[in-house]
N, C-alpha and C positions, 0 to 999 in steps of 0.2 A: 927373261921374256916369258910371259904366260902363254896361253893357248894361241894358236894361229886360226884365223877365221877367213872364210870367203862369204861375202854377202852379195846376193844376186838381186838386182832391181830391174824390173821390166816397167818402164815409165808408162803409166796409163793416164793418170789425171794431171797432166801438165807438170806440177812441181811437188805434189803431195808425197808420192812414193819416193821420189828422189830426196825430198826434204827429210823424211824419216830415216831412210837408210844412211844418208850422208851424216846426219847428226849422230846416229848410233855408232857409225864407224869411227868418227872422231873421238867419241867418248871412250870406246873400248881401247883405243890407242893411248889417249891422254891419261885416263884414270885407272886403267887395268893392265897397262903395259902389254897389250895384245898386238900381234902382227895381223893386220887386216888388209884384205884386198876387197875393194868394192867393184863389182862387175855391173856396169850400167849400159843399157842399150841406146840411150839418148843423151849424148854428151852436150847437146845444145841446152837441154833442160838443166843439166848439171852446172854449166857455165853461168846460168842465171843466178844460181845459188852460191857459186864460188867463182867470182869474176876473174880471178887470176889464172884459172884453169885454161888448158888448151883444148878447144873443142874438136881438134883433129887428131890428137895423140892417141895411139893404141894403148900406151902405158905411160902414166905420169904419177908423181907423188905430190900430194897436197895435204898439209897438216899432219904429216906422218902416216897417211893412208895411201896405199897403192891403188890408184884409180885405173881400172882396166876397161877398155871398150868391149862390151859383150856383143860380138859380131858373128855373122854367118859367113862361111862355115866355122864351126867351133874348132879351135886349135888345142891340141893336147896340152895339159898343164898339170902340175902337182896338186894333190888334194891335201888340204890342211886338217887340223884337229876338229874343227867345227864348220858346218855348212849351214848358212841361214838363207832360206828361200823366202823372200819377202812377199807377202800378200799373194801366196799361192801361184807365183810365177812358175813356169815349167823349166826345170834344169835341162841342159843339153843331154841327150841320151849317152853320148860318149863320156860325159862327165860323171853321170851316175854309174856307168860301168867302171870307171876308174875308182869311184868310191867303194864299189863292191870288191875291188882287188886290193884296196889298201888294208894294211895290217898294223895296228888295229883300225877298224872301220871308224870313220868320223861320226861325231854326233850331228844328226841332221834334224834341223828344226824348221818348221813352217811358221814364220812370224805373221800372224793374222792381223786383220783390221781391228781397230779399237772399238769396243762396244761395252755398254753398261748392262746389257741384257743378262738375266739370271743364269742362263745356260752356259755362259762363258766360263764361270768359275768351275763348273763340273767338267768342262772339256780341256781346260788349261793343263798342260803337261802330259796329256794322254798319248800313248804310242799309237802309231798308224803303220802296222807292218805292210811292206810293199811286196808285190808279186815276185820281185827279183831277189828277195831275201834281206834287203835293207829295212831298217826301222826308222820311221820319221816320227817326230813328236810335234804336237800342236803347242804353240807358245802364244798366249794371248795377252796383249796389254790390257790393263783394266784399272778399276777404281777401288779394289779391295785387296786384302792380303792373300786371297786365294787365286790371284792372277799375277801377271808379270809386272804390274805397275805401269808407270808412265815415264817417258824419257825426261830426265832431269839431271843436269850437271851438278856435281857436288856443291859448287859454290854459287849456284844460280840465284837462290833466294837472297843471299848476302849481297851479291852484285846488284840485284834489283833494289834492295833496301838502300844501299849506298847511293844509287843513282836518283831515286825518287826523293831523297832528302837533300839533294844538291841542286838547287834551282839553276845555278850557273851551268852545270853539266847538261841539264835539260835544254837550256837556251842555246848552248853551243851546238848540241846535236841537231836541234831543229833548224838552226840557222844554216848548218852545213847542208841541209836538204832544201834550203830556200824558204823555210817556213818561219813567218814572223806573225804569230797570232796577236790580235789586240788583247789588251789586258782584260782578264776575266772571261775570255772566250772558252767555251767547252770544246775540247779537242776530241774528234771522233775519227777512227781509222775504218776504212771500208775495203775489205778484200773478200769478194764474194763471187758466186756464179751469177749467171743471168737471172734477173728478177723483173718481170713486167710491172710489178707494183712498187718498184723503187721510188718512182715519182710521188706516190702517196705519202711516203715517209719524208722525202725531201721537202714537199709542200708544207708538212707539219713543222719541220725544222725552220724553214724560211719564215713561217708565220709566228714563231714563238717570241716571247719578250727577251729571252736570253740569246746572246750571240753564240753561234756554233761555227766551228772551222773543221771542215771535212777533208781528210787526207786520203787520197785514193791512188795507190800504185797501179801501173798498167796491169790489166787483167780482163777477165771475161765480162765484168760488170760495166765496162766503159761504154758499151753500146747503149745500154739503158740510160746511162748518165748523159750521153750525147743527145739522146732524144729529149730528155727533160730540159736540157739547156738549149736545145734547138741548134746544135752545132755538128758539123760533119767530122771534126777531128779534134782530139784533145791531147796534144803532145805534153810530155813532161814539162812542168813549169807553168802550165795553164792555171790562171787564177780568175775565178768568177764570183760575183756577189749577187745573191738573190734574197732580198729582204734581210733577215737576220742570219742567213747562211752564207758562208764563204766556202767555195769548193776549190780545192787545189790538187793538181795531179803531181804526185811526188815520184822520185825515182824508185825503181825496183831495187831493193837493197839486199846485201848478204844477210844470212840468218841472224848473226849476232846483232846487226843493226836493226833488224826487224823486231827483235826483242825490245830494244830501246824505244822504238816507235810505239809499240804496245804500252810500254811503261809510261810514256809521256801522255797517253790519251786517257780521257775520262770514260770512254765507251769504245769497245772494239767489235766490229763485225768481221768474223773470220769464217773460213770455209774448210772443208775436207778434214784432214787429221792433224797435220803438223802444226798449222797456225792455230787450230782449235786447242791443242794442248798448250801451246805457248801463251795463248790468251788466258788460260786458267792460271798459269804461273805469274802472269801480270797482276793477278789479284784485283782486277777492275771489272766492273759490269761489262757484259759481253752478249753477243748474239751469234749463234752457230748456224751457218748455212750448210746443212748436211748435204752430202753428195746424193743426188736423186737416183733411185734405182727403179727398174721396171716393176710394175705392179705395186708401186708404193711400198716396196719392201723396206725402205729406210724409215718408215714411220714408227714401227716398234722400237727401233734403235734410238730414235729421237726421244720418244716418250720415256724410255728407260733411263736415259740420262737426265731428262727433266725431273723425273721422280727423285733422283738423288740430289741434283743440284738445287732444287727448290725446297728441299725438306726443311731447311731452317727458316724459311720465310713464312710470314703470315699468309692466311688463305687468299686474301685479296692480292697481295704482292705476287704470290706464286701463280695465281690465275693470269695476272697481267704479263708476267714473264713468259709463261707457257703459251699464252695466246699470241704474243708477239712472235715468238720463235716459230710456232706452227703456221701462223699466217704468212710469215716470210717464206717458209719452206713450200707452202702450197700456192704461192703467188696471189695471195689475197690482200685486200687493202690493209694498211698498217697503222693508219692515223689513230684510231680509237685505242688500240693496245699500247701505242707509244705514249699517249696522253695518260693512260692509267698507270703505266710503268713509271712515268716521270713523277707521279704523285707519291711514289714509295721509294724515291731515289736513295735517301740515307740508309734505309734497310737493305736495298739492293746492293749498294756499295759495301756495306759491312759484311753481307753474306759472301760476296766475292772474295774478300780477304780471308774469311773463316774457311771457305772451301779450299783455297790455296794452301792454307796451313795444315788442314786435315790431310790433303794428298801428299804434301811435302814430308809428313811424318812417316810415310811408308817407304820401303826400299824402291829405288828407281829401276827402270827397265834394264839398263845395262848391268847393274849390280845383280839383279835377279837372273839375268842370262848367264853371267859368269858363274854364279852359284849353282845353277842348273847343270852347267857343264862339269863343275867339280863333283857334284853329286853323282854324275854318270860314270865317273872313273872307277 
């Protein structure tokens, strides 16, 4: 057995924080033989990602990971070799005191949010001495070799390639979700935050010559979809047709099935961080609905990623891509940029695959994390 880890997750954004930490915990166990406890304060969010889990259990085991309910008041527990504080959540004071008493003291990392901004490379791996004598290190996911990389299982790209070259496997997967698209339909997945201009994009899809089939799992975008359809409720299984657009509400699926959903689609709209990264591994054209921050603090983060992601595109295609993403984030009409993007589709599709290959050539986040721990010994 390699190092033991505690991962702390304070669920803030519905599923994103839980999604990242759950995926990382599983990978540390499966690929690096680590002992991992995942401390999570919202078991209901966890159950959405791991349906077989018990939403009331104080302690349970799933996929080799010990899942612990992070509850108040904090109960004393042993301290492992490494402690991962996800997304700047605050550890219980009694726990940090126990860290101080442990000999040797554990490696303490703050796993930060993913960003393509230049300053991330300079801050990754830096120490942050604490007033109590402990030392915490910043650990940043990222898109270059000077960061911690992206979460990616060792066999993920091979699994995707086998799936996308097996039409029967794709049909079987979609049929299990109740999805039976007509021949030649463009499949699109939609998992996003609220967007008052969603209707401007759906109007465009409905008026196109090509048939589109939109797959929407339950989530925050449903209210805007209801308004466009003029309906008060859209339960799972709902199927509606408007012009060339079919809209279908599909079940909220476990992470491994969400990957397959992305692989089946020609275009994926994703949000937050976990689905954002998985859409990149799908190697398909995508749109990222970045998490909105006060004072538009998210805009530099969005621009920094677009600069990297669009670098291989022609100027016209890059402008169309960036315009669509920025308009979506700002709640502005989407029709013009969608039409412009559609005119560069072969190039957009090729670039998505190239980007995926480039990122897959780098060490993944779990691998970088384990190496950082070994270097600390």
